LUMDRENPA-519241 format. One record per residue (C-alpha): x negated, y negated, z; residue in one letter. Coordinates in Angstrom, 2 decimals, padded with zeros to 5 digits. Layout:
# residues N
<<X; Y; Z>; 'A'>
...
This chain:
# residues 556
<<-087.92; -215.34; 112.21>; 'X'>
<<-084.83; -215.59; 114.50>; 'X'>
<<-084.66; -213.16; 117.23>; 'X'>
<<-081.92; -211.38; 115.21>; 'X'>
<<-084.58; -210.65; 112.39>; 'X'>
<<-087.18; -209.64; 115.10>; 'X'>
<<-084.84; -206.82; 116.34>; 'X'>
<<-083.83; -205.80; 113.12>; 'X'>
<<-087.47; -205.40; 111.88>; 'X'>
<<-088.36; -203.39; 114.76>; 'X'>
<<-085.47; -201.02; 114.37>; 'X'>
<<-086.39; -200.54; 110.98>; 'X'>
<<-089.90; -200.20; 111.88>; 'X'>
<<-088.77; -197.18; 114.81>; 'X'>
<<-086.33; -195.50; 112.03>; 'X'>
<<-089.50; -195.46; 109.67>; 'X'>
<<-091.60; -193.74; 112.33>; 'X'>
<<-088.95; -191.35; 113.42>; 'X'>
<<-087.89; -190.36; 110.07>; 'X'>
<<-090.78; -190.65; 107.43>; 'X'>
<<-090.56; -190.18; 104.42>; 'X'>
<<-091.18; -186.72; 103.21>; 'X'>
<<-093.59; -185.56; 100.75>; 'X'>
<<-093.12; -181.66; 101.30>; 'X'>
<<-091.11; -181.54; 097.76>; 'X'>
<<-090.92; -178.25; 097.25>; 'X'>
<<-087.96; -177.56; 095.26>; 'X'>
<<-085.88; -175.43; 097.48>; 'X'>
<<-082.92; -173.86; 096.39>; 'X'>
<<-080.26; -174.09; 099.95>; 'X'>
<<-077.66; -172.15; 097.80>; 'X'>
<<-079.23; -169.07; 098.21>; 'X'>
<<-080.81; -166.47; 100.75>; 'X'>
<<-082.94; -163.96; 099.54>; 'X'>
<<-082.41; -161.23; 102.20>; 'X'>
<<-085.15; -158.68; 101.53>; 'X'>
<<-088.24; -158.18; 099.20>; 'X'>
<<-089.70; -154.62; 097.95>; 'X'>
<<-092.71; -154.82; 096.74>; 'X'>
<<-094.07; -151.72; 094.87>; 'X'>
<<-097.78; -152.15; 093.80>; 'X'>
<<-100.24; -149.83; 091.81>; 'X'>
<<-104.01; -150.16; 092.66>; 'X'>
<<-106.75; -148.69; 091.03>; 'X'>
<<-110.58; -148.49; 091.31>; 'X'>
<<-110.82; -148.41; 087.75>; 'X'>
<<-110.42; -152.05; 087.65>; 'X'>
<<-108.69; -154.92; 089.20>; 'X'>
<<-105.60; -155.28; 087.17>; 'X'>
<<-102.27; -154.61; 089.49>; 'X'>
<<-098.85; -153.53; 088.38>; 'X'>
<<-095.90; -154.39; 090.47>; 'X'>
<<-092.27; -154.09; 090.73>; 'X'>
<<-090.43; -156.37; 093.31>; 'X'>
<<-086.73; -156.04; 094.12>; 'X'>
<<-084.81; -158.61; 095.76>; 'X'>
<<-081.87; -158.78; 097.35>; 'X'>
<<-080.15; -162.21; 097.07>; 'X'>
<<-077.20; -163.86; 099.13>; 'X'>
<<-075.34; -166.54; 097.57>; 'X'>
<<-073.86; -169.48; 099.21>; 'X'>
<<-072.22; -171.23; 096.31>; 'X'>
<<-070.13; -170.90; 093.49>; 'X'>
<<-071.67; -171.68; 089.95>; 'X'>
<<-075.35; -170.73; 089.90>; 'X'>
<<-076.72; -169.27; 086.81>; 'X'>
<<-080.15; -169.43; 087.22>; 'X'>
<<-082.26; -168.92; 089.78>; 'X'>
<<-086.06; -169.90; 090.16>; 'X'>
<<-088.94; -168.46; 091.87>; 'X'>
<<-092.63; -168.58; 092.44>; 'X'>
<<-095.21; -166.39; 090.30>; 'X'>
<<-098.57; -167.72; 089.22>; 'X'>
<<-098.65; -166.95; 085.11>; 'X'>
<<-101.63; -165.76; 083.18>; 'X'>
<<-103.83; -168.45; 081.45>; 'X'>
<<-107.01; -169.42; 079.66>; 'X'>
<<-108.06; -171.83; 082.82>; 'X'>
<<-107.59; -169.07; 085.34>; 'X'>
<<-109.78; -166.87; 082.73>; 'X'>
<<-107.20; -164.72; 081.77>; 'X'>
<<-106.05; -163.79; 085.39>; 'X'>
<<-102.41; -164.22; 086.10>; 'X'>
<<-099.36; -162.79; 086.23>; 'X'>
<<-097.32; -161.14; 083.11>; 'X'>
<<-093.82; -160.74; 083.58>; 'X'>
<<-092.53; -157.31; 081.72>; 'X'>
<<-089.04; -157.59; 082.29>; 'X'>
<<-086.38; -158.60; 084.88>; 'X'>
<<-083.18; -156.91; 086.07>; 'X'>
<<-080.12; -157.89; 087.79>; 'X'>
<<-077.91; -154.98; 089.11>; 'X'>
<<-079.94; -152.69; 086.57>; 'X'>
<<-079.08; -154.80; 083.49>; 'X'>
<<-081.72; -156.27; 081.82>; 'X'>
<<-081.58; -159.94; 081.66>; 'X'>
<<-083.48; -163.23; 080.59>; 'X'>
<<-086.36; -165.14; 081.67>; 'X'>
<<-089.14; -167.74; 081.34>; 'X'>
<<-092.11; -167.55; 083.40>; 'X'>
<<-094.45; -170.68; 082.44>; 'X'>
<<-096.23; -173.39; 084.60>; 'X'>
<<-096.09; -170.63; 087.58>; 'X'>
<<-092.53; -170.52; 087.80>; 'X'>
<<-090.23; -167.79; 087.04>; 'X'>
<<-086.89; -168.74; 085.86>; 'X'>
<<-084.32; -165.91; 085.71>; 'X'>
<<-080.78; -166.38; 084.09>; 'X'>
<<-078.26; -164.65; 086.03>; 'X'>
<<-075.63; -162.38; 084.06>; 'X'>
<<-072.88; -164.31; 084.92>; 'X'>
<<-072.53; -167.47; 087.42>; 'X'>
<<-072.60; -166.96; 091.18>; 'X'>
<<-069.99; -166.28; 093.54>; 'X'>
<<-070.46; -167.77; 096.91>; 'X'>
<<-070.27; -164.94; 099.75>; 'X'>
<<-071.53; -162.30; 096.99>; 'X'>
<<-074.93; -160.82; 096.91>; 'X'>
<<-077.09; -159.54; 093.56>; 'X'>
<<-080.30; -157.46; 093.09>; 'X'>
<<-083.11; -158.60; 090.78>; 'X'>
<<-085.89; -156.40; 089.96>; 'X'>
<<-089.13; -157.85; 088.38>; 'X'>
<<-091.97; -155.66; 086.64>; 'X'>
<<-095.03; -157.73; 086.43>; 'X'>
<<-098.85; -156.86; 085.63>; 'X'>
<<-101.73; -158.96; 086.00>; 'X'>
<<-104.95; -159.82; 087.99>; 'X'>
<<-105.00; -161.68; 090.88>; 'X'>
<<-106.55; -165.36; 090.67>; 'X'>
<<-106.34; -165.71; 094.15>; 'X'>
<<-104.08; -164.59; 097.39>; 'X'>
<<-104.96; -160.79; 096.54>; 'X'>
<<-108.75; -160.78; 097.15>; 'X'>
<<-110.14; -157.25; 095.42>; 'X'>
<<-113.76; -156.64; 096.17>; 'X'>
<<-116.60; -155.52; 098.13>; 'X'>
<<-116.20; -155.71; 102.18>; 'X'>
<<-119.45; -156.22; 103.88>; 'X'>
<<-120.71; -152.62; 103.10>; 'X'>
<<-120.24; -153.10; 099.68>; 'X'>
<<-116.96; -150.74; 099.56>; 'X'>
<<-114.35; -151.48; 097.23>; 'X'>
<<-111.02; -153.10; 099.43>; 'X'>
<<-107.83; -154.87; 098.54>; 'X'>
<<-106.74; -157.57; 100.99>; 'X'>
<<-104.37; -160.56; 100.88>; 'X'>
<<-105.01; -164.27; 102.04>; 'X'>
<<-101.28; -166.37; 101.42>; 'X'>
<<-102.32; -169.07; 103.55>; 'X'>
<<-100.36; -171.56; 102.55>; 'X'>
<<-099.34; -170.93; 099.43>; 'X'>
<<-101.01; -168.41; 097.14>; 'X'>
<<-098.63; -165.49; 097.44>; 'X'>
<<-097.24; -166.43; 094.32>; 'X'>
<<-100.37; -165.20; 092.96>; 'X'>
<<-099.70; -161.68; 093.19>; 'X'>
<<-095.70; -161.77; 094.61>; 'X'>
<<-092.79; -163.33; 093.07>; 'X'>
<<-091.30; -165.08; 095.72>; 'X'>
<<-090.14; -168.20; 097.20>; 'X'>
<<-093.35; -169.68; 098.56>; 'X'>
<<-092.28; -171.74; 101.19>; 'X'>
<<-092.14; -171.46; 105.02>; 'X'>
<<-088.42; -172.48; 104.73>; 'X'>
<<-087.17; -169.00; 103.28>; 'X'>
<<-087.72; -166.20; 105.28>; 'X'>
<<-086.92; -162.36; 104.69>; 'X'>
<<-087.22; -158.90; 105.41>; 'X'>
<<-089.96; -156.90; 103.41>; 'X'>
<<-091.56; -153.70; 102.35>; 'X'>
<<-094.37; -152.52; 100.81>; 'X'>
<<-095.10; -149.47; 098.57>; 'X'>
<<-098.42; -148.63; 097.66>; 'X'>
<<-099.80; -146.50; 095.42>; 'X'>
<<-103.60; -146.19; 095.73>; 'X'>
<<-106.78; -143.98; 095.13>; 'X'>
<<-106.10; -141.63; 098.21>; 'X'>
<<-109.11; -142.17; 099.89>; 'X'>
<<-107.81; -145.48; 101.22>; 'X'>
<<-106.09; -146.04; 104.12>; 'X'>
<<-102.94; -148.75; 103.57>; 'X'>
<<-101.71; -151.21; 106.59>; 'X'>
<<-098.91; -153.85; 106.06>; 'X'>
<<-096.03; -155.47; 107.66>; 'X'>
<<-093.52; -153.38; 110.18>; 'X'>
<<-093.47; -149.76; 110.75>; 'X'>
<<-095.20; -147.03; 108.29>; 'X'>
<<-092.31; -145.01; 107.18>; 'X'>
<<-094.56; -142.76; 104.83>; 'X'>
<<-097.75; -141.49; 103.73>; 'X'>
<<-097.81; -138.74; 100.84>; 'X'>
<<-100.43; -137.69; 098.23>; 'X'>
<<-098.68; -137.56; 094.91>; 'X'>
<<-101.71; -135.58; 093.58>; 'X'>
<<-105.25; -135.08; 093.70>; 'X'>
<<-106.25; -138.61; 093.47>; 'X'>
<<-103.36; -141.15; 094.45>; 'X'>
<<-101.41; -141.44; 098.05>; 'X'>
<<-098.01; -143.16; 098.25>; 'X'>
<<-097.78; -145.67; 101.67>; 'X'>
<<-094.83; -147.23; 102.53>; 'X'>
<<-094.41; -149.53; 105.12>; 'X'>
<<-091.02; -151.87; 106.40>; 'X'>
<<-090.90; -154.57; 108.41>; 'X'>
<<-087.20; -155.37; 109.42>; 'X'>
<<-087.98; -159.02; 110.82>; 'X'>
<<-087.60; -161.81; 108.44>; 'X'>
<<-090.79; -164.07; 107.64>; 'X'>
<<-092.06; -166.74; 105.61>; 'X'>
<<-094.34; -165.60; 102.51>; 'X'>
<<-097.60; -166.44; 103.68>; 'X'>
<<-097.33; -163.91; 106.53>; 'X'>
<<-096.85; -160.73; 104.11>; 'X'>
<<-099.72; -159.17; 104.70>; 'X'>
<<-101.69; -155.76; 102.77>; 'X'>
<<-105.02; -154.26; 103.57>; 'X'>
<<-106.00; -151.26; 101.46>; 'X'>
<<-109.67; -149.97; 102.43>; 'X'>
<<-111.35; -146.88; 104.21>; 'X'>
<<-110.46; -147.77; 107.48>; 'X'>
<<-110.55; -146.29; 110.98>; 'X'>
<<-107.58; -146.34; 112.85>; 'X'>
<<-107.07; -146.21; 116.47>; 'X'>
<<-103.37; -146.13; 118.77>; 'X'>
<<-104.61; -148.45; 121.54>; 'X'>
<<-101.83; -147.92; 123.95>; 'X'>
<<-098.00; -149.55; 123.94>; 'X'>
<<-096.48; -152.54; 124.63>; 'X'>
<<-092.88; -152.84; 125.51>; 'X'>
<<-092.26; -149.45; 123.38>; 'X'>
<<-094.22; -151.11; 120.17>; 'X'>
<<-097.84; -149.82; 119.09>; 'X'>
<<-100.93; -151.66; 119.50>; 'X'>
<<-103.38; -150.55; 116.74>; 'X'>
<<-106.75; -151.33; 116.07>; 'X'>
<<-108.05; -151.04; 111.91>; 'X'>
<<-111.55; -151.52; 111.24>; 'X'>
<<-113.71; -150.69; 108.21>; 'X'>
<<-114.66; -146.58; 109.23>; 'X'>
<<-118.41; -148.05; 109.28>; 'X'>
<<-117.59; -150.49; 111.87>; 'X'>
<<-114.85; -148.00; 113.96>; 'X'>
<<-117.14; -147.77; 117.32>; 'X'>
<<-117.79; -151.77; 117.66>; 'X'>
<<-114.16; -152.39; 116.30>; 'X'>
<<-112.45; -150.16; 118.67>; 'X'>
<<-114.50; -151.72; 121.52>; 'X'>
<<-114.15; -155.61; 120.27>; 'X'>
<<-109.97; -155.13; 119.91>; 'X'>
<<-109.48; -152.87; 123.13>; 'X'>
<<-108.54; -155.95; 124.94>; 'X'>
<<-107.17; -158.63; 125.68>; 'X'>
<<-104.01; -157.71; 123.45>; 'X'>
<<-101.72; -155.65; 125.68>; 'X'>
<<-101.95; -158.81; 128.46>; 'X'>
<<-101.73; -161.68; 126.10>; 'X'>
<<-098.66; -160.22; 124.65>; 'X'>
<<-097.01; -159.50; 128.12>; 'X'>
<<-098.00; -163.43; 129.12>; 'X'>
<<-096.53; -164.81; 125.84>; 'X'>
<<-093.30; -162.40; 126.41>; 'X'>
<<-092.86; -163.50; 130.01>; 'X'>
<<-093.58; -167.45; 129.19>; 'X'>
<<-091.84; -168.02; 125.97>; 'X'>
<<-089.59; -164.82; 124.87>; 'X'>
<<-089.67; -161.34; 123.72>; 'X'>
<<-091.88; -160.32; 121.06>; 'X'>
<<-090.03; -159.71; 117.87>; 'X'>
<<-092.22; -157.42; 115.50>; 'X'>
<<-092.21; -153.56; 115.36>; 'X'>
<<-095.70; -153.10; 116.13>; 'X'>
<<-098.93; -155.20; 116.28>; 'X'>
<<-102.06; -154.42; 114.76>; 'X'>
<<-105.70; -155.93; 114.55>; 'X'>
<<-107.17; -155.53; 111.14>; 'X'>
<<-110.63; -156.28; 109.96>; 'X'>
<<-110.85; -157.90; 106.74>; 'X'>
<<-113.60; -159.37; 104.35>; 'X'>
<<-110.67; -162.12; 103.14>; 'X'>
<<-110.19; -164.31; 106.05>; 'X'>
<<-112.96; -166.35; 108.40>; 'X'>
<<-111.70; -166.36; 112.00>; 'X'>
<<-108.18; -165.26; 112.14>; 'X'>
<<-104.70; -165.34; 110.19>; 'X'>
<<-101.50; -164.59; 112.13>; 'X'>
<<-099.78; -162.08; 109.16>; 'X'>
<<-096.73; -160.96; 111.32>; 'X'>
<<-097.33; -157.47; 112.86>; 'X'>
<<-100.97; -156.97; 111.28>; 'X'>
<<-103.29; -159.51; 111.99>; 'X'>
<<-106.53; -160.23; 109.87>; 'X'>
<<-109.71; -160.90; 111.62>; 'X'>
<<-112.75; -162.15; 109.65>; 'X'>
<<-115.07; -159.08; 109.04>; 'X'>
<<-117.96; -160.75; 110.38>; 'X'>
<<-116.14; -161.28; 114.10>; 'X'>
<<-116.59; -157.25; 114.48>; 'X'>
<<-119.91; -156.80; 116.48>; 'X'>
<<-119.40; -154.25; 119.31>; 'X'>
<<-120.32; -157.34; 121.78>; 'X'>
<<-116.53; -157.93; 122.44>; 'X'>
<<-117.49; -162.04; 122.14>; 'X'>
<<-115.79; -164.83; 123.88>; 'X'>
<<-115.17; -166.08; 120.14>; 'X'>
<<-113.02; -163.06; 118.94>; 'X'>
<<-111.46; -163.06; 122.33>; 'X'>
<<-110.09; -166.68; 121.84>; 'X'>
<<-109.11; -165.46; 118.11>; 'X'>
<<-107.57; -162.96; 119.30>; 'X'>
<<-105.37; -164.77; 121.74>; 'X'>
<<-104.30; -167.41; 119.14>; 'X'>
<<-103.25; -165.40; 116.43>; 'X'>
<<-101.16; -163.59; 119.06>; 'X'>
<<-099.63; -166.69; 120.04>; 'X'>
<<-098.71; -167.42; 116.44>; 'X'>
<<-096.52; -164.23; 116.43>; 'X'>
<<-094.52; -166.37; 118.47>; 'X'>
<<-095.13; -169.96; 117.07>; 'X'>
<<-095.77; -170.03; 113.48>; 'X'>
<<-094.27; -166.70; 112.62>; 'X'>
<<-090.84; -166.25; 114.77>; 'X'>
<<-090.39; -169.65; 114.88>; 'X'>
<<-091.50; -171.32; 111.73>; 'X'>
<<-091.57; -174.91; 110.69>; 'X'>
<<-089.17; -175.88; 107.85>; 'X'>
<<-091.85; -178.02; 106.04>; 'X'>
<<-095.47; -178.05; 105.68>; 'X'>
<<-094.64; -181.57; 107.15>; 'X'>
<<-094.51; -180.13; 110.61>; 'X'>
<<-097.15; -177.59; 110.55>; 'X'>
<<-098.35; -178.49; 114.14>; 'X'>
<<-095.29; -176.66; 115.13>; 'X'>
<<-097.46; -173.85; 114.10>; 'X'>
<<-101.24; -174.33; 114.68>; 'X'>
<<-101.04; -176.79; 117.44>; 'X'>
<<-098.60; -174.61; 119.28>; 'X'>
<<-101.13; -171.55; 118.94>; 'X'>
<<-104.06; -173.46; 120.25>; 'X'>
<<-102.17; -174.89; 123.20>; 'X'>
<<-101.07; -171.47; 124.13>; 'X'>
<<-104.53; -169.91; 123.63>; 'X'>
<<-105.41; -172.18; 126.47>; 'X'>
<<-102.41; -171.42; 128.67>; 'X'>
<<-102.91; -168.15; 128.58>; 'X'>
<<-107.02; -168.92; 129.48>; 'X'>
<<-105.62; -170.65; 132.22>; 'X'>
<<-103.47; -167.86; 133.26>; 'X'>
<<-106.43; -165.16; 132.84>; 'X'>
<<-109.48; -166.76; 133.59>; 'X'>
<<-108.44; -169.95; 135.63>; 'X'>
<<-108.60; -173.29; 135.74>; 'X'>
<<-112.36; -174.31; 134.83>; 'X'>
<<-112.21; -172.49; 131.94>; 'X'>
<<-108.63; -174.04; 130.44>; 'X'>
<<-110.19; -177.41; 131.49>; 'X'>
<<-113.46; -176.64; 129.37>; 'X'>
<<-111.26; -175.82; 126.35>; 'X'>
<<-109.20; -179.06; 126.58>; 'X'>
<<-112.23; -181.13; 126.91>; 'X'>
<<-113.60; -179.26; 123.80>; 'X'>
<<-110.56; -179.84; 122.26>; 'X'>
<<-111.09; -183.66; 123.03>; 'X'>
<<-114.20; -183.83; 121.92>; 'X'>
<<-113.34; -182.46; 118.56>; 'X'>
<<-110.23; -184.57; 118.28>; 'X'>
<<-112.05; -188.15; 118.32>; 'X'>
<<-114.82; -186.78; 115.67>; 'X'>
<<-112.24; -185.99; 113.71>; 'X'>
<<-110.83; -189.43; 114.58>; 'X'>
<<-113.59; -191.20; 113.97>; 'X'>
<<-113.87; -189.84; 110.35>; 'X'>
<<-109.74; -190.05; 109.58>; 'X'>
<<-108.64; -192.51; 112.28>; 'X'>
<<-105.18; -192.95; 110.66>; 'X'>
<<-104.50; -189.09; 110.41>; 'X'>
<<-100.83; -188.83; 111.50>; 'X'>
<<-099.77; -185.01; 112.96>; 'X'>
<<-096.55; -185.66; 111.20>; 'X'>
<<-096.73; -186.81; 107.56>; 'X'>
<<-096.06; -186.51; 104.25>; 'X'>
<<-097.70; -182.45; 103.62>; 'X'>
<<-097.75; -180.45; 100.11>; 'X'>
<<-100.10; -178.00; 099.70>; 'X'>
<<-099.83; -178.52; 096.14>; 'X'>
<<-101.75; -181.80; 096.31>; 'X'>
<<-103.84; -181.60; 099.13>; 'X'>
<<-104.19; -179.52; 102.60>; 'X'>
<<-101.50; -179.08; 105.23>; 'X'>
<<-103.56; -179.19; 108.18>; 'X'>
<<-106.75; -180.14; 109.68>; 'X'>
<<-108.56; -179.91; 112.80>; 'X'>
<<-106.59; -182.57; 114.11>; 'X'>
<<-103.17; -180.55; 113.66>; 'X'>
<<-105.11; -177.92; 115.80>; 'X'>
<<-106.77; -179.86; 118.62>; 'X'>
<<-104.92; -183.00; 119.13>; 'X'>
<<-101.37; -180.94; 118.61>; 'X'>
<<-102.31; -178.91; 121.18>; 'X'>
<<-103.24; -182.01; 123.80>; 'X'>
<<-099.93; -183.20; 122.86>; 'X'>
<<-098.29; -180.27; 124.03>; 'X'>
<<-100.68; -180.79; 127.35>; 'X'>
<<-099.68; -184.44; 127.64>; 'X'>
<<-095.98; -183.06; 127.29>; 'X'>
<<-096.35; -180.64; 129.92>; 'X'>
<<-097.72; -183.35; 132.16>; 'X'>
<<-094.94; -185.86; 131.84>; 'X'>
<<-092.34; -183.29; 132.22>; 'X'>
<<-093.81; -181.16; 134.94>; 'X'>
<<-094.77; -177.19; 134.72>; 'X'>
<<-090.80; -175.96; 135.39>; 'X'>
<<-089.05; -178.20; 132.80>; 'X'>
<<-092.02; -177.32; 130.21>; 'X'>
<<-091.28; -173.97; 130.46>; 'X'>
<<-087.62; -174.11; 130.41>; 'X'>
<<-087.84; -176.13; 127.10>; 'X'>
<<-090.25; -174.13; 125.27>; 'X'>
<<-088.01; -171.01; 126.50>; 'X'>
<<-084.89; -172.78; 125.04>; 'X'>
<<-086.90; -173.77; 121.83>; 'X'>
<<-087.66; -170.09; 120.92>; 'X'>
<<-084.31; -168.57; 121.83>; 'X'>
<<-082.81; -170.64; 119.42>; 'X'>
<<-084.71; -170.50; 116.29>; 'X'>
<<-086.53; -167.37; 116.96>; 'X'>
<<-086.67; -165.57; 113.32>; 'X'>
<<-085.29; -168.88; 112.08>; 'X'>
<<-086.94; -172.14; 111.12>; 'X'>
<<-087.51; -175.52; 113.44>; 'X'>
<<-088.28; -178.94; 112.99>; 'X'>
<<-090.13; -181.51; 115.68>; 'X'>
<<-086.66; -183.03; 116.14>; 'X'>
<<-085.34; -179.56; 117.23>; 'X'>
<<-088.36; -179.21; 119.50>; 'X'>
<<-088.07; -182.62; 120.92>; 'X'>
<<-084.21; -181.65; 121.74>; 'X'>
<<-085.26; -178.79; 123.42>; 'X'>
<<-087.86; -180.43; 125.92>; 'X'>
<<-085.25; -183.23; 126.48>; 'X'>
<<-082.51; -180.73; 127.61>; 'X'>
<<-085.02; -179.37; 130.00>; 'X'>
<<-086.47; -182.51; 131.37>; 'X'>
<<-083.56; -184.83; 131.24>; 'X'>
<<-085.67; -187.45; 129.78>; 'X'>
<<-085.92; -189.67; 126.31>; 'X'>
<<-089.07; -188.28; 124.85>; 'X'>
<<-088.45; -190.12; 121.33>; 'X'>
<<-090.92; -192.90; 122.22>; 'X'>
<<-093.73; -190.28; 123.21>; 'X'>
<<-093.24; -188.06; 119.83>; 'X'>
<<-093.21; -191.37; 117.81>; 'X'>
<<-096.50; -192.39; 119.71>; 'X'>
<<-098.38; -189.17; 119.65>; 'X'>
<<-096.87; -187.39; 116.48>; 'X'>
<<-095.83; -189.97; 113.69>; 'X'>
<<-098.72; -193.10; 114.13>; 'X'>
<<-102.28; -192.36; 113.56>; 'X'>
<<-105.08; -193.88; 115.83>; 'X'>
<<-106.48; -193.35; 119.17>; 'X'>
<<-107.08; -194.60; 122.83>; 'X'>
<<-110.23; -196.14; 123.43>; 'X'>
<<-111.28; -198.13; 126.47>; 'X'>
<<-113.92; -199.66; 127.96>; 'X'>
<<-114.36; -201.21; 131.53>; 'X'>
<<-115.99; -201.21; 135.27>; 'X'>
<<-114.55; -200.93; 139.00>; 'X'>
<<-115.94; -202.75; 141.63>; 'X'>
<<-115.25; -202.50; 145.63>; 'X'>
<<-113.81; -205.30; 147.60>; 'X'>
<<-114.34; -205.14; 151.20>; 'X'>
<<-112.83; -208.28; 152.07>; 'X'>
<<-109.50; -207.10; 150.71>; 'X'>
<<-110.07; -203.19; 151.27>; 'X'>
<<-109.40; -202.70; 147.46>; 'X'>
<<-110.66; -200.78; 144.57>; 'X'>
<<-110.75; -203.48; 141.49>; 'X'>
<<-110.73; -202.02; 138.12>; 'X'>
<<-110.57; -203.56; 134.87>; 'X'>
<<-110.08; -201.71; 131.58>; 'X'>
<<-109.71; -202.95; 127.96>; 'X'>
<<-108.38; -200.81; 125.15>; 'X'>
<<-110.81; -201.03; 122.10>; 'X'>
<<-109.48; -199.30; 119.53>; 'X'>
<<-108.18; -200.94; 116.43>; 'X'>
<<-105.40; -203.50; 116.86>; 'X'>
<<-102.91; -201.68; 114.74>; 'X'>
<<-103.00; -198.86; 117.27>; 'X'>
<<-101.54; -199.37; 120.50>; 'X'>
<<-100.27; -196.92; 122.90>; 'X'>
<<-098.15; -196.92; 126.27>; 'X'>
<<-099.67; -194.40; 128.60>; 'X'>
<<-099.84; -193.69; 132.29>; 'X'>
<<-103.53; -192.98; 133.38>; 'X'>
<<-104.74; -191.52; 136.54>; 'X'>
<<-107.42; -192.65; 139.01>; 'X'>
<<-109.66; -190.80; 141.08>; 'X'>
<<-110.88; -192.02; 144.27>; 'X'>
<<-113.98; -189.95; 145.80>; 'X'>
<<-114.72; -190.25; 149.66>; 'X'>
<<-117.86; -189.45; 150.52>; 'X'>
<<-118.59; -185.98; 150.85>; 'X'>
<<-115.06; -185.20; 149.70>; 'X'>
<<-115.13; -182.56; 146.43>; 'X'>
<<-111.33; -183.58; 145.63>; 'X'>
<<-110.49; -186.96; 144.95>; 'X'>
<<-107.45; -189.10; 146.08>; 'X'>
<<-105.31; -189.94; 143.12>; 'X'>
<<-103.03; -192.46; 141.72>; 'X'>
<<-101.06; -192.96; 138.62>; 'X'>
<<-100.76; -196.27; 136.96>; 'X'>
<<-098.51; -197.07; 133.54>; 'X'>
<<-100.02; -199.04; 131.02>; 'X'>
<<-098.46; -200.71; 128.39>; 'X'>
<<-101.06; -203.66; 127.54>; 'X'>
<<-104.54; -203.97; 126.00>; 'X'>
<<-105.68; -205.72; 129.01>; 'X'>
<<-105.57; -203.53; 132.44>; 'X'>
<<-106.36; -204.84; 135.68>; 'X'>
<<-105.95; -202.09; 138.58>; 'X'>
<<-106.23; -202.79; 142.59>; 'X'>
<<-106.13; -199.29; 144.44>; 'X'>
<<-106.02; -199.34; 148.48>; 'X'>
<<-109.42; -197.91; 150.01>; 'X'>
<<-110.21; -198.56; 153.65>; 'X'>
<<-113.91; -197.88; 152.81>; 'X'>
<<-116.02; -197.94; 149.36>; 'X'>
<<-115.66; -194.70; 147.19>; 'X'>
<<-118.59; -192.79; 146.23>; 'X'>
<<-117.27; -192.46; 142.72>; 'X'>
<<-114.37; -193.85; 140.58>; 'X'>
<<-113.35; -191.07; 138.24>; 'X'>
<<-110.81; -192.03; 135.27>; 'X'>
<<-108.66; -188.87; 134.14>; 'X'>
<<-109.70; -186.81; 137.18>; 'X'>
<<-107.38; -183.68; 136.33>; 'X'>
<<-107.87; -184.10; 132.52>; 'X'>
<<-104.23; -185.12; 131.27>; 'X'>
<<-104.94; -187.54; 128.97>; 'X'>
<<-106.24; -187.53; 125.59>; 'X'>
<<-108.27; -190.79; 125.39>; 'X'>
<<-111.92; -191.92; 125.17>; 'X'>
<<-113.72; -194.39; 127.82>; 'X'>
<<-116.61; -196.05; 128.80>; 'X'>
<<-116.52; -196.58; 132.80>; 'X'>
<<-118.81; -197.46; 135.18>; 'X'>
<<-119.38; -199.14; 138.51>; 'X'>
<<-119.73; -203.39; 137.90>; 'X'>
<<-123.39; -204.34; 138.47>; 'X'>
<<-123.60; -207.37; 141.04>; 'X'>
<<-123.55; -210.75; 139.87>; 'X'>
<<-126.94; -211.77; 141.60>; 'X'>
<<-128.57; -208.61; 142.62>; 'X'>
<<-131.52; -209.01; 145.41>; 'X'>
<<-134.87; -208.84; 143.57>; 'X'>
<<-137.34; -206.16; 145.60>; 'X'>
């Protein structure tokens, strides 16, 4: 093969790594924009059937559209009779035709669209949700209604464009038995007893979000108004039987976290923040302005686990919610970011040692996952209709990639890049390329090789080696070998710390690595007490490393 062919193949390989084929093949309609959803729901204690009426305001970007597609799971035998039945569809008060099969609702427009014009659709439907909206008992056996839309389950109970690329404002008007309290996105607009048994609750959010972030909780709640942040209410919603434990558990650290992220990243965009207890999730779910936490987390102990879940879900209000990935391929922009920004708050509030402990735990989790799936790529073909769109690596390795990027750029440039990225894409959608360009603007560096290596390829760094002290040359000599499979090659820098006898802090030197065999010589006037790789915890790698044994040890 001649040199030109080698260069062309290398360029092709780089392009494939940089712009991988996308399997998030959701049928996007970029010719329309859903501006607003109005969800009206009737809930009952008599049965699990819901009655819905969804109004949509739609903006046309193109002339000539005559059919629009939405997601709504239809009733089937495979779902044991569950699913939604559409009763009617209206456009601008005139009844129109539709088809509803294969979980797709196609609506015939009364006339072809006109660019830059708007229309309104009203969809009436009913049914028992097979998923998405959980109707059932809390841990106390009390009836409740709680949703779980992640990643594409809103379609089980709400007609929407059920994909993160589409963001819209929303409101929920819920008719439910009046012994319940209702929480949802945004601000409470109305709470009215319609008669002796039924109450209307109306919530409205004027900030656009994607479909998985719409939230509804209906239960016998205890509600506490904890305080204010930047003029926005901080609230706690827990089961009335958990009010003492729940009010204690959620009293902290919400306000402190919101202050840190607002200062570090940019403004909090939603109208309130509510911490809500639910049986519908395990851990947490970042639904905008009203975050869900698994009911088992509420125990009155204000545990470290709950604290870290609260920080993580609050971080999502900035990353995932306000700035949302454009496709599922880029889900790390949500989960990797929320995981690392949880660590950043821990560093800020609880100290460097706890921050490092978080990094070490994440590195351990990453390598345990890589042992099972070494080829897993952070950015790859993702589609929730086919397979999970995240794994533990999306969270933990994604967080480590941000940590290494911060080290490469420096704290000031990293923070500037984050603020630029957030400002540009707040209340919109972004890609990994958008993020990379923001960080390049802030750092003045070409970050494409770093992104290609850590995000678009799988694999890991593993090393094995030893050190010895050469008294004649007054050098610490280090031999390392990359031992991961040969298909995974990495260029990186490794820090080496030399500890003099009695010193608590090492002398640190940094060494670029571009080959699988690593030979280093580091000046040292005397033999160090200890030689440590990565003393500042800045490299995602594993290693076996020790002092070399003498070739002919003296026998005793």
